[in-house]
Each structure stands twice: as structure tokens, then as C-alpha cells.
N, C-alpha and C positions, 0 to 999 in steps of 0.2 A: 632319153636314149643316148644322148651325148655323154652323160656321166657314166652310163653302163659301158660304153665302148672305151672310154678313158680308163675306167677301173680295170678292164680286161687287158688293155694294151700298154698302160703306163708301167715303166720300170726304172728304178734308180740303179739297177745293177750295171756293172761295168763290163770290161772286155773279158774278164775271166769267165763269167757266165755265158758270154757269147761263144767262146771257144768250146765250153762244155756243151752248149746247146747244139752247135754245128756237128761236133763229133758224135754226140748221141743221136742226132738226126740222121746222119749217114748210117750209123749202125742199125737203127730202127728201120730205115727205108730199105736197106739191104736185106734184112731178115724178112720184111714184109714182101719184098719182090721174090724171095725164094718161095714163099707160101702162095702168092697170087699167080706168078708168072713162070715159076720154075727156073728163074735166073740164078746164077752163082751156085749151081749144083743143087738147087732146091727141087722139091717134088711137085711143085705146082698145086693148084687148087684141088684137083681130083685126088692126088696122093695124100695131101695134108688132110683132106676131108675123110678119107678112108682111115688114116691113122687116128684122127680125133674120135671117130666112131668107135674104134677099137679100144680106146681108153675111157669110153663112157661119156664123151662130150657129144651129145646128139641134139639136133641133127648135124652131122659132121660137116656137110657142105656149108651150112649157115655159119657154124662155129669157125670154120677155116676162113670163110669170106670175111667175117667180123674181125678175127685176129689179124689176118693178112692186111686188111684195109686199115685197121687201127695203126699197125706198125708202118705200113708203106706211106699212107697219106699223113699220118701223124709225124713220121720222120721227115717228110718233105716240108711240112709246116714248120718243124723245128729248124731245118736247114735255112729256110728263107726268113724265119722269124715272124710268121703270120699266125695270129691267134694261138700263141705259144701256151698260154695258161690252159685253155680248154683242151688243146692237143695233148699237153703233158698230163692232164688229169685222166684223159682216156687211156693214154699209154701206161699210167700208173695202175689203173684198174686191170689192164691187159697183163701187166707183169704180176700183179697179185694172183690173177687166175692161173698164170703159168706156174708160179711158185707152188700154189696149193694143189693144183691138179696134176702136175708133171714132175716137178723137181724136189719137193720137200722130202718125200720118202727116200730119196737117193742121198741124203745128207747135204753137207755144205759145198763140197768141192766140185768144180766143173768137170774134173777128170772122171767123176762118177755120175755125170749128168745131174749134179746137185744144183742148188739154188743160188750159188755164188754170183754168177753173171746176171741172172734175173734180178737179184737183190740190188746189185750195183745200178742197173738200169732203173729200177724202182726208185732208188735214192735220188738219182739224177732227175727223174721225172717229178718227184715231189719238190725238189729244190726249185725246179723251173716253175711249178705252180705258184710257189711263194715269191720267187724273185722276178719272174717275168722274163722277157726275151733278152734284156740287156742291150748293149750298143749294137749298131749295125743290123737293124731289124726293120721289117715292114711295120711291126707293132709300134716301134719308136716313131716312125713317120706318122702313123695314124694317131698316136697319142698327142702329137703336136698339132 
């Protein structure tokens, strides 16, 4: 079990990945809080559930809860650097779903609700899966 924990938490990455992790974490947590709580101008769980049902992601409430929870709690995990690899893997899957179900048909650019932003967050998430939390993280403390 100790080897499993070490393989999940150990990271040789430096401060650059730490900055990337924290900024991505803030971004994900903010988007998740829009979905779950209606903060920052979001629609909250009921509004997001209704929208998800309307685009064919059913059951809407469950899909909204899963997406919002992945983004909010995954974002918080990235901010503090706790279980970054598993959190980033869940966030990567969330971004893949967002790209293929919502954004792909709109083209690349964000100005047309395209997949540009989700692709950038996907790339960051995948990088974090490979690199780990970097410096200044709870994972770093656990690995030692």
C-alpha cells in the first residue's frame, strides 16, 4: 500500500507545474461552483441539470452533479495539491465529455463556444497526471 501511495503522490516536477496546478485548480473550482452552487453567475445544480437534459445528457441532475463535483472538488484538490494525479485524471475525462458533447460542433474558438478552452484545460489535466503535483503540495509531503 505504501508503494501505491508513493507512486500516486511522488513528483519530480518543479515550481512551474505548481503554478500551472494552482491556476488550473482555481479555474476548475470556480466553474464547478457555478454548476453546484450558482456562484459567480452560474445557474446552480437545477439550472445546469435542466440544460444537460436539453442537450441529451440524461439524467440531467446526476450529470450536473457529476460534472460540478468533478470540477469543484477536483479543482480544490489541485489547489492544495492533494491526490493530484487521480483528480487530474477525473478532470481530463470531464473535459473530454465537455469537448465531445458540447463544444466540438462549434469549432475551435471560444468566441463561438468552441472547444479551445476545454482543450487547454484537458492538456493541463493530462500534464498533471504525468507530472504530479510538483513543489508545495500535500502530495509532496505524503510522498516523503
